[in-house]
C-alpha positions as CSV (number, residue, x, y, z in Angstrom):
1,M,191.1,93.6,20.8
2,T,189.3,92.2,23.5
3,L,185.2,92.8,23.2
4,I,183.7,93.6,26.8
5,V,179.9,93.3,25.6
6,S,178.5,90.3,23.7
7,D,178.2,90.5,19.8
8,K,174.4,90.0,20.5
9,F,174.2,93.8,22.0
10,I,176.1,95.3,19.1
11,N,172.5,96.1,17.3
12,F,170.7,97.4,20.4
13,L,173.5,99.6,21.2
14,L,173.9,101.0,17.8
15,G,170.2,101.3,17.5
16,S,170.2,102.9,21.0
17,T,172.9,105.1,20.6
18,G,171.3,106.2,17.4
19,A,168.0,106.7,19.1
20,S,168.9,109.0,22.2
21,A,170.9,111.2,19.8
22,A,168.3,111.9,17.6
23,L,166.1,112.4,20.8
24,I,168.4,114.7,22.4
25,G,168.3,116.6,18.7
26,L,164.8,117.0,18.7
27,L,165.0,118.3,22.4
28,F,167.3,120.8,21.4
29,V,164.7,122.0,18.6
30,A,161.8,121.9,20.8
31,I,163.8,124.5,23.0
32,Q,164.9,126.5,20.3
33,I,161.1,127.1,18.9
34,T,160.1,128.1,22.2
35,P,163.0,128.7,25.0
36,A,161.2,131.3,26.7
37,H,158.3,128.5,27.5
38,T,160.7,125.8,28.6
39,V,164.3,126.6,29.9
40,G,163.8,130.9,30.4
41,H,163.5,132.5,33.6
42,T,159.8,133.1,33.6
43,A,159.1,129.2,32.4
44,P,157.5,127.2,35.1
45,I,160.2,125.3,37.0
46,E,157.9,122.2,36.2
47,R,158.8,122.6,32.6
48,R,162.5,123.3,33.6
49,A,162.9,120.4,35.8
50,T,161.2,118.1,32.9
51,T,163.4,119.6,30.1
52,E,166.6,119.3,32.4
53,S,165.7,115.4,33.6
54,A,165.1,114.4,29.9
55,F,168.4,115.5,28.4
56,V,169.9,113.8,31.8
57,A,168.0,110.9,30.7
58,L,169.2,110.8,27.4
59,A,172.2,111.8,27.6
60,N,173.2,109.2,30.1
61,T,171.9,106.6,27.7
62,F,173.7,108.0,24.4
63,F,177.0,107.7,26.3
64,I,176.6,104.4,28.1
65,S,175.4,102.8,24.7
66,L,178.4,104.2,22.9
67,G,180.9,103.4,25.4
68,G,179.4,99.7,25.2
69,L,180.4,99.8,21.7
70,V,184.1,100.9,21.8
71,P,186.3,97.9,22.1
72,D,188.6,97.1,25.1
73,V,186.5,99.0,27.5
74,N,184.7,97.9,30.1
75,I,180.8,98.8,30.1
76,G,180.5,98.9,33.8
77,K,183.1,101.7,34.2
78,V,181.4,104.0,31.8
79,T,177.9,103.6,33.8
80,L,179.6,104.4,36.7
81,W,181.0,107.4,35.0
82,T,177.5,108.9,33.6
83,R,175.5,107.7,37.1
84,P,173.9,111.0,38.7
85,H,176.1,112.3,41.7
86,D,174.7,113.5,44.5
87,T,175.3,117.5,45.3
């Protein structure tokens, strides 16, 4: 087993993974409380865009941190895989 990420970053990656997972959960709770005001068809475009960008940022943080914890996985490849793609 080859460790790609230094041992010094393991606690940081564990904390980052846990925090981003918790914040994604809270984002889903906020959406479920008032879906019409945050992501519904009648919601302002600014609110929908903010919700989407928050989810994407937290999901990227979660998957990059989780990828850094997997042995024998290059975190650079995980980072490239989770980067936003131009459409």
